[in-house]
C-alpha positions in Angstrom: -35.8 -24.3 19.0 -33.4 -24.2 21.9 -31.2 -21.2 22.3 -27.5 -21.6 23.0 -24.5 -19.5 23.4 -21.1 -19.4 21.7 -18.0 -17.5 22.4 -17.3 -14.7 19.9 -14.5 -12.9 21.6 -12.3 -12.8 24.7 -13.2 -9.9 26.9 -9.6 -8.6 26.7 -9.9 -8.4 22.9 -12.6 -5.7 23.2 -10.9 -2.5 24.2 -13.0 0.5 25.0 -13.8 2.3 21.7 -11.0 0.3 20.1 -11.0 -2.2 17.2 -13.9 -4.6 17.1 -14.0 -8.3 16.7 -15.5 -9.7 13.5 -17.5 -13.0 13.5 -20.4 -14.6 11.6 -24.0 -15.1 12.6 -26.5 -17.4 10.9 -29.6 -15.6 9.8 -32.3 -17.4 7.9 -29.9 -20.1 6.9 -27.3 -17.7 5.6 -24.0 -16.7 7.2 -23.9 -13.0 7.8 -20.9 -10.8 8.9 -21.2 -9.4 12.4 -19.0 -7.5 14.9 -18.6 -6.8 18.5 -17.1 -3.6 20.1 -16.8 -2.2 23.6 -18.6 1.1 24.4 -19.1 2.6 27.8 -17.7 -0.6 29.3 -20.3 -2.9 27.7 -19.7 -5.4 24.9 -22.2 -4.7 22.1 -22.7 -6.6 18.8 -24.4 -5.9 15.5 -24.7 -7.4 12.1 -22.0 -5.8 9.9 -24.3 -4.2 7.4 -25.0 -0.5 6.9 -28.7 0.4 7.3 -28.5 2.4 4.1 -27.1 -0.3 1.8 -26.0 -3.8 3.0 -22.3 -3.1 2.8 -20.0 -3.8 5.7 -19.1 -0.9 7.9 -15.5 -1.3 8.7 -13.0 0.6 6.6 -10.3 -2.0 7.6 -11.1 -5.3 9.2 -12.2 -4.5 12.8 -12.1 -0.7 12.4 -15.6 0.4 13.2 -15.3 3.7 15.1 -14.8 7.1 13.5 -11.5 9.0 14.1 -12.9 10.5 17.3 -14.1 7.1 18.6 -17.5 8.6 19.2 -19.6 6.8 16.6 -19.6 3.7 14.5 -19.1 4.7 10.9 -19.9 3.2 7.5 -16.7 3.5 5.5 -18.7 3.5 2.2 -21.4 6.2 3.0 -20.1 8.0 6.1 -23.2 7.2 8.1 -22.7 7.6 11.8 -24.3 5.2 14.3 -24.6 5.5 18.1 -22.5 2.6 19.5 -24.9 2.1 22.4 -28.0 1.3 20.4 -27.0 1.3 16.7 -29.2 4.3 15.8 -28.1 6.2 12.7 -27.6 9.9 13.7 -26.0 11.2 10.5 -25.9 10.2 6.9 -28.2 8.8 4.3 -30.0 6.4 6.8 -30.7 8.9 9.6 -33.2 7.3 12.1 -32.5 3.7 10.9 -30.7 1.2 13.1 -28.0 -1.4 12.8 -29.3 -4.9 13.6 -28.4 -5.6 17.2 -27.3 -9.1 18.3 -27.7 -10.3 21.9 -24.5 -10.9 23.7 -23.5 -11.5 27.3 -20.1 -11.2 28.9 -18.9 -13.4 31.8 -15.8 -15.2 32.9 -13.5 -13.3 30.5 -15.5 -14.1 27.4 -18.2 -12.6 25.2 -21.0 -14.9 24.2 -23.5 -14.5 21.3 -26.9 -15.8 22.4 -28.3 -17.8 19.5 
């Protein structure tokens, strides 16, 4: 199967530790919610599903960071995730990880590698 890329966000839409951009990804023939954020200058993307239970993280559409903008947070369970690698550092799923999605940023756009 050939891999491709598709634009999921404009680079300017991902502000450091700011709101994320929601999009969908196809996994095993099913559309799954996903999101991209900027952390430490790098665009990062994950499936939008808590590692504890498969609920979406954002407490409002696109709001993934905690109030200090240090961690990604599950609005349902309060689990905290490291934005750099998706590892759960606090909450009911400590040690588990968000499902990362491969992205590349160039020419003012963020691409999902499919």
